[in-house]
N, C-alpha and C positions, 0 to 999 in steps of 0.2 A: 358600629362599620365593621365589627366581628361576624355578627350575624352577615353583609353582605359579601366582606372575603370569602367566608368556608364558601358564600353560593354560588360565586365566578367560580372562587377551586374545582366545586361540586361539577358547574357545569361543565369545565375544561375535560375530570377526568375523562366523560366518558367515550369523546371523540376522538384522546390522547390512546386509551387501548385498544380503540377500533381504527386508528393511523394509524399504530404502533404495525397492529397487527394484519392489516392491509398490508402493506407497506414492505414487508420484512415477506409474508407470503412472497408478492408478487418477483421478490429480487429471487427470494430464495428458490422459485421455480426458474427463475433460466440457467441456474448452479446443476441442479435435481436435472433439467434438459440436457443439459451436456456430460453429468457424471453416471446418471441412472442406467443406460443400457452397459458402463462399461462396468460394475458390482452388482444385478441384476441379475440370474440364470444363469450366476457362473459355479455356484455349489459356495460361495456363500452363505453363511449365518445373517440372519434376520438380525441379530443383533450388531452386527457389527456395521451394518448399512445404517440402521438407527442412530451407534454413536457416531457414525458420520458424518451424518444430517443433524448432530448436535452439534458439533463440533464446527461446523460450520455457520450456526446460527448468530455465532458472538460477532465477530465480523459483519456477518449484514444489518443485523442492532445495532452494531457501533454507527454506520452509515443510516440508520432510517429514524434513529428518537430524533434526533434533530429536524429531519421531517416533518416527526409526527407532531412535532409539538408545533407549526410553525399551523401545520395542516387547523390543529385544537384550539389554534389559536383564531385564524380567520374561519371558524365556520365557528366557538364561542360567539364571538364575540359581534359576529353577522346577525346571528338570532338574536339576541339581544336586541341591538339597534333595529331587528324585520319585526319586532316585537313591540316596538314601543319602551323597551323595558329602561333604556339611554333617555329617551326623554321625561321619563318620569326622576331617572336620578338627577336631571339638569334641575328640572321642576323643584328640586329637593337642595340643589343646594347640591350638592355633590360634586367633583370636578371632576374629567374625564381622568388626568393623572392618579387619580385616586383610585380609581376602577381598576385602572393597569396596573399599578402599584402590587398586590398580590401574585399576579403573575409574572409579574417579572424577578419577582427575589422567588418564586418556585423555580421558576426555570434556571434560577440561580443557581437553589442546592442540585437539580439535576443535572446540572451543567458540573459541579462536582464530584456527583455520582458518575461520572462517565468521563471525569480525568483519573478513576478509580477504577471504574473496567478497563477504559482503553491501555491503563499502568499495568494491570495486576489477571485480570481476569482476560482479555484478548489474547494476548501474548503465549499466556498461557495452553490456552485451546488450540489458537497457531501452531504449537509444537507438537501436540499430540495429534493433531490436524497431522502435519505431513510425520511422525511417525509410522501412524495409521496407515498415512498414503504407503510410505517408502513397506509397511509389510501388506499391502494388497496388493503389492507390486511386483515382490516376491511371490504369492502367488498367481497373479494371475498378468504376466510377461506381458497383453499386449497392451493392460492398464495404463504402463507406461514403459513402454519401445520406442524410441527414439531413433530420429534417423542420424546417420554421421557418427555416431556416438557406440563404445563395443558397452554391451546390456547384457548384465545377470540375470540369462536365467535360471540354472540350480547356481544355488551360492558354493563358490571354489568347486565348480564342474565342467559348467556348461556356458559360453559369451555367447553372442550371437551378435553381426551386426551390421548392418543393411543399409547401404547412398537411398533409399525413396523405401517409403513406405505409405500406403492407402490406408484409411483408419476405416473406409468404408466396406474396404473387402478383402484388408488383410493381406492384399500382397503388395510382396519386398520384390529390389531390385537390386544386381549384382549385392548381393549375400557370403557371408564369411561367417562362418561359425568354429570357437574355437572347443573341443571334446579336450577337457582337464581332469578326465575318472579316473582313471589308470594310468595314474603316476610311472607309471613303468614306459607306460604305450602312447603315446601324445597325437592328436589327427585331427589334422585341419578342413575343409570340407568349405569350398568355392562353388558355389552357382551362378548362375545369370539370374538369373529369379529363385520367386519362389512362393509361398502362400503358409500361413499359419491356418492353425484351424485344432479344433478338439473331438475327441471323442463320444459318443453320444452322450457319457455319464458326466462326460466333461474333468473328468480328474485328470487325465493324459493330453498332454501336448502334444497335437501334429504338425512337423516344418514337413514339406512335398520341394523340392528342390528341383528343378532342371537345368540342362545343359553347363555339367561344371565337372569336376575334379576333385578326390580325394586323395588326402598327402596322412601317410603315418612315420611315422620313426620310433625308435625304439631304445627306449631310455641304457638296457647296457650296449648297444653298439651306432649309437648318435652318428656313423658312419654312415648308413644302410639307409635308402628312400626306400617306402614304397607309394607308388604311383597309382591310382584308377580315376578311368573317366567311366561319365555317368548321360542319359540322358532325360531319366529323371528318378529323383532321388527322395522315398521317404523315410524321415529319423523321428521313434517315438517317443520321448520324453518319458514318463513314467513321473504317475503321483504329481505331477509340480503342481496340480489345485487340490489335491485329496483336504488336505489343512492350512488355516489361517495360520502359522508362527509368528506368534504376536514378541516385538523384541520389546522388555522389557529393563534393559539394562540400557539405557538412551546416555549419550554424551552432555549434558547441556552445559556445556562451553560449546558446542556447536551450533550455532543458531542461526538465521538469518534473521534482519535486520528488524521483520516486520513480527518474529517471536521473540525479541527482546522489550524488556521493558526498559523504563524514558532512565533510571541509576547503569542499569547492566548500557541500556547506549549512548549514555554521559559518558563510563568510561570508555567503549568503544575509541567515542570523542576524543577523550583525552592521552589514550596511546597513539590516536591517528597523529596527533598534533605534534606528539615529541619525536617521531619519524618526521614530518613533515617540515620541524622546525630545527632537526639535526641537520635537513638535505637543505634545506636554504640556505644554512649557515656555510655548507661544507661548495654551492651552486658558488654565494655569491663571493667567499673567495678564491675559488678555479676561474672565476667572472672576473674579475680584479686583476687577477694574474694576466690572462690572456690579453684583458684592455692596457696592461701596462708593456707586453711586449708587442702591441700592437697588431695580432692575430687581431681581435676582436671590437667590431665597434661601439662605440658607446649606447647607438641605438637601438644594436643589436642583439644587447646583454638584456639578459632576461629581468634579474632582483639587481642588478650593481644601483645602489643609491637609493631602493627600497627602504622601509625597517620594517622591521621581522613582524610575520602573521602574528595575531595574538586570541586568546580563544575567546569569543563572544559570553559577555554574563547575561542570560534568562532564567525565563521561567523555569524551566528543567533545574540549572546550580540550583535556583532557588528550593523546589520540589525536592530534588534532592539531598539539599542539605537538610528543611523538617524532617524527612521523615529518618537522614542520621542521625539526626538528635531527640527524635525522638525512643525507635528504637534502642539504643546505646550509645554516644555520645564517645567515649570513651574507647571502647569496645572496636567502632568501628575506623574511630581515629587508628587505634594499636594497630587492626586489620591491614590500613591502608600502608602502615609505616614499614611494615614487614612485606608488605608484598613492590616497597616504593623501588628494590635494588633491581626484582626483576624486568620493573619496566621500562628502567633505562637503556635507549640504544646502544648498544657498543658500535667503531665503527665498522662500515660496512670490510674487509679482506679484500688487498693491494689486487684487480683485476690484470691477470695476465697481458703481457704488451705482445704485437703482433712486432715482428724483429723485423718485417717489410712496410711497416707503414711506420710513415715521417711521423715527427711527432706534432705537424702543423695537425695530422688526420686521426693521429692516435688522442688530441686532447677536444677535439672540438668528438670521437664518440665519448669522452666520458664526459662529457654535458651536455648530450644529449639525453646520456642515458641518470645522470644527475635531473635532468628535467624533467626526465619520469616518471623519478622516483615527487620529486614536489608535486606535477601534477596530480600522481595515483595517489597519494599520499590526502591533500586538497580534496579531492575528488570521493573519497570515503567519507571525510566529515562531513561535507556537503551532502550525502546519503546518508547518514544515521544522523547529521542534525534537521532533513526533512521528517524524517517520521518522528522523531520526538516533534518538533512544531508541530506535527499535523493531530497527533494527540490531544492537543489541546487548545490547537484551532478547531476543531472535531465540537471537542466541549464546548468551546464556547460561544460557538456558532445557535444554541441551545437560546441565550439569554437575542440576539442579535433579533434571533427569526420573530421572538415575543414583538419584541420592538417594531419592527417590520410589517409583522401581520395585524399587528390591534386595531395602527394609525385608518388602514387599508381597508380594513372590512367594519369600521367606524366610519369612512369615510364614503364608500357606499353599501347605506345597509340595507340596499332592494336586492346587490346582485346573488346572495344565494348561494346554490351548490357553485353554482358557473364562476362565481369570483372565487370561491372557496379551490376550483380544481385548478382555473387560468392560474392565478394568480403562485397558487402552490408550481406549479406544472413550468413557471419562471424563473420564479425564483430560485428552482433546484437547480433547474439546467446553467442559470448565471452564478451562481458556487460551487456546485462541483465539476465545471466545468472551467472557473480559474483554479480550484486545486489540481485541476489536471497540466493546467499548462505551467503552475506554478514550480509542482514539480518538475515538470521535463525543463523549466525554463532554470531552477537550479542544479538539475543534476547537473547541467548541462556548465554550471560556472557563469552564467549569463544571470541569474539574479541569488542576493542572501537567501540564504532560506525560512529566513523568519520574516521576511518578508513577505517573499511567495508565497509561505504558507495564511500568514494574515490577511494581505491585503485586500481577500472579498469581504472580508468578515472585522475591516477596518471601512472598507468604500458603504457596505449595509449596516453595517452599525450608525456610524454618521446618518444615512438618508434615515436610520430608525428615530434616531435620536430626537433627528431636528420633526418631525411631521409629530413625534411623541408629545415634542413640549408644544406644537400647536394644538393641538387636541382641543376641543371644544369654541375654538376659536373657528373655525370653521359652517359657512353656513349649509345650512338643508332647506329641503324642498320636496313635496309630495310624490317626484318622483323617483325619489332618491338620495342626489348628492346635488351639487350646482356645477357639473361640470359642461350641462347643456346650457347654462345661464351665462355662465364664463364662455362660453363659445360664442354664441349668439352676442356677447355683449363687441368681442376681438372682430366679428361679422359686420357688426353694425356701422363699428369705427372704421373701418376697411370700406365700407361703402360710402359714409360721410367723408374720406379722404378723396373720393373719385368723384363725389356730387364738384367737389370742389377744384378738382384741376380740372375735370368738366367744363364750373362755371369764370 
């Protein structure tokens, strides 16, 4: 059987590599189509562009590897059945579950690799990509100019704000420019509209402004103000795109949720849990006082009578515990014990009370503030837990797709490429739409993050296990499956019942 198992795995290797390359290229093309015009032809070296694309690969691979496993499973087993190799195995007394076993074990190994990849490689790549985007944004302001915010064009010298920015034409509306280059003379420029552009060499930024005024103040005479009006004005920022300044000193503590490892996310969950429990205790005590005073009904109380929220136990806790024990249990425990006092949340300072407000109004405002603190902390916990569960759920999809793909391919042996493409697209759509919908519901607090991220795996896994257990019990025909015969039997029963009713 070892020869058979090696043969089955070898037949999966080629389709897996091809599917992974094709799917990764397709998804990466969509990303390139959005970002490539902002990177090419604006003075950036090719090494930076290549690095930008390479750092975008890990996120794409994390999504396409489970897809490639499903495509390879469907293609390989469909070819086995089409070339009557499955029939030969059945005639030799080999069970179908025994043929699927090596693929399931290989997918389990791939799932473990995906856990490590999603935990170690993907967050670091996302963090480096975010840092590189920030560096490029300082070279090319058009790459990261946002509406309704103050954008830093030249660090510490020139800032720009625009109410509207057209990404196609670089036209701006309601423009404000803050010129702080000369610390002894501050200048503010306001214009009704404007346009962004670059000189022929691409090194200087040209800001063309229409219908506005310029206000200047002197540091030695702040009481003096000089204002000038213009119909059209042009501001040239020299050397804004001459070179890329790489920020090698990056604050490792400033990361988004997609730039953190599982253990870092788990630490954030614990920190938010401390803040949530503290706000919950203060809110419950305040609501009980309000209920006792008769100013708040029990139905309107948010947390009165409920037990304190607790941190759920999950794969992330076990995973981080194993990592800590593998690295150095005593050192990690000592470090956590040293940091424990800093993690305690101090009681909030008393809020200044408005002397004109009545006691009822004051307590109402305090309760609303406490409720906002509680919901904000819980929302942060859910957001971090979603990212944790997603790392494990996407990795486990490798095993789920094998359990689902092998029985479908063997049940429809003449499906060929059409079956592979059709089933793959259908499963991908259902699975990833389920992930996105679950993430949205979890962020709103409607569904627990673990259930939201694992529901698609659970449903498809149950279907896959049932189909895998039933392998070998299905019939087969020369047309490829018993589906048409089953449909014919249903029609025969319906016609027979119709004849009985007419008789």
